[in-house]
C-alpha positions, 0 to 999 in steps of 0.5 A: 445725481443728488444720491451720487453726490452724497456718496461721493462726499462720504455718505455710506453706500450701505446706508442707501443700499439698505434704504432701498431694500427697506422700501420692499418694492423690489429695487436695488442700487447700482453704483458706478464711477464715471466722468462727465466733461472730464469730471470724475463723479459717482453715478447711482441707478435704481434697478427694478426687480428682474433687471440685470446689472447695468440694465436700468428701468425702462426710460420715461417719456422725459428721458426719451425727449433727452431730459436731464438735470445737472443742477440741484435735482435728480436725473431724468425723473420728470414726475408728472401726475394727473387726476382721475378725469385724465384717465382716457388721455394717457397711455400709462397703465395704473400699475405704477400710479400711486396716490399720495395716501398710498405713498405715505403708507409705503414710506411709513412702513419702511424700516428707516428713521422717523425724521427721514420718513417725515422728510420724504413724505414732505417731498411728495406732498410738495410735488403733489401740491404743485401738480394739484394747483397746476391741474386744478385738482384736489391733492387727494385726486392726484395720481403719480405716474412717473414719480410713483414708480419704483426708481423715483420712490427710491430716489426721494427716500434715499435723498431724505435718508442721505441728507439726514446722514450728512448731519449738517445744520443747513443746506444752501443752494446756488441759483438753478440752471433750469435748461431749455427746450421742451420735454415729453411727459404724460400731458404731452409736450411741455416747455422747460422748465415744466409747469410743476417745476416753476411752481415748486421753485417760486422764490428761488433764483433760476436761470438758463445757460442755453442747454436744450434739455431739462436740467431741473425736473419737478422731482428735483425741484421738490427735493430742493424745496424741502431740503434747502434752507436758503439760496445764496452764492457760495457761502463763507466756509472752511471746505472740508470735502466735496462730492460729485454726482453724475447724470446719465447724459454727457453734454459737450462743454457742460459737466452734467454733474451736481456738486455737494460741498461740505464745510464749517461756516466761518465763525468769529465769536467763541459762541459759535455765532455766524458772521455774514455780510448782507445788504440793507435797502431803505426808502422813506414813504410819506405819500403812499396809501397805507393799505399798499404797504402790507402788500409790498412787504409780502412781495419783498419776502416772496422775492427773497428778502431776508426780512422787511419791516417799517418804522413810523417817521416824521418827514419834511413839512411835518408829514408822518411817514414810514421808513421801509427797511429791507434786509437781503443777500447782495445778489438780490439787491437789484431785483428788490430795488426794482420791486420797491420802485415799481410798488411804492411811491418812493423816488430813491432807495438807499443801499448799504452793506452791513455785517451781522452775526446770527445763530446757526439754524436749521429747518426740521419737519414735525408731523402733527395730526393735521400734517407736516410743519416746518420748525426753525431751530437755532443753536449755539455751540451745538446747544439749541437756544430757540425753536419756533414753528413756521407761521405760514405752515401753521396758518395754512393748516389752521385755515384748511382744518378750521382749527385755532392757529394757536392749537396748531402751533402748540402741537408742533412745538409739543411734537418737536419736544417729544422727538427730542426727549422721547419717553422711556 
C-alpha cells in the first residue's frame, strides 16, 4: 500500500521496478489501478519467479485469516519471526527463512543507493529487535519466515528507495488504525494488533475503528517506525499532490487505502523557518521526592512530549521547588496532563498555547562499525545549519559494545560528513 501511494504521488514506476530487479531474487512488480470504496488507487503486487501475470505469491497465514492494513503500513504481510528453539513447532520450511545477517548481506549487494540500503536494513533491524524482545531471543537467533520471503524483501527495500525519491525533509504520520480481531501466523492465533506491532509502535498514537482485520502489521509498523519523523494531526502545509495506495481487500464502508500527501510546510519567515502552534503544560512541584522527577521526565517523553525540562523556583513559605514544563502537540495534552497528575504531587496543571518557529529538520541513518545511528539534520533555505547524532541510539550502542559514548558519537558525525563530502 505504501508503494502504491508512492507511485500514485509521482515516484517513477521504473525506479521501483529496477529496485526489485536489483535484489536479484527472481521477483517483479505488477502495478494496477483499482478502486476501494469508490476511491481510485494504485495497487502493487510482488510476483515471484515462475508466477504468471495476476498470480500473486501463495497467501501467508495472515492473509488466510483476512489480515489487511489500510493504515500507514503494508498490505497483508504479517512478518513474524522465530528462533532456533521453535523449529519443531512450525510447519514452515526454512527455504524462505533468513537470519538478519543474510538479509543485511542480500541488501548490501543490491545495486541501489547506500542511503536506501541503510534505511532498508534499519527497518529489518527494528523488526528483528521487536521479535527478539517478544520471544526472549538474541536478535542473531531470530529467523524471518514471512518477512524473509521474496515479496516482503521487495516491499521493504522498495519502500526505502521510494521514500528517498520523494526528496522530502520530513514524513509526518497520523494516528494509526490498528484494526481488531485475531490473525493467524507462525506462532498460532494472535490478537490484533500483534505483539510485535505493539512493541514497534511504542510511543505512537493508535486506535481501532472496529474493523475486524489486521490493519497494521509488524512489517508496516517497522516501516513507519523507521521512516516517520513524528506523529501529528494533519500538519499546516500547502498541498502539492497526493497519492493513494490500495490494499487487497475491499471493506464495505471503509476505504482500504493509504494516502500520501506531499506539500510545502507553511513558512512565515524569509529564512524558511517553520511556524507551528504547540501546547505548553506547567506544574510547580515543592513536595515531591527529587528522585522521582527524572522518572517523570522519561515517561513524558515516552508518551510523545516534544520536550520537557525543570527549573528551580522559590515557592510559598520559602520552599525550594521545581517548575515542570512540557512542550507537546495539542492532541497529546489530555494524556500528558493525566500522566503529570498520576506521577507527581501537583494539584493543578497550567495549560496554554504558543507559537514557535523551528528549523526544517529530518532524520537520516548513518552506518558505523557498531551499527546504524539516527542523526538529526536541521536546515534553513536548504542549507544544513546543525546536525547531531541521536543520544539514545549512541548510548545503546556504547553500552552493548562497551565502547566510550563519545567515540560512538564522533564516528556517527564523521560518517555523516564523509557521506556529504565523499573523497574523490
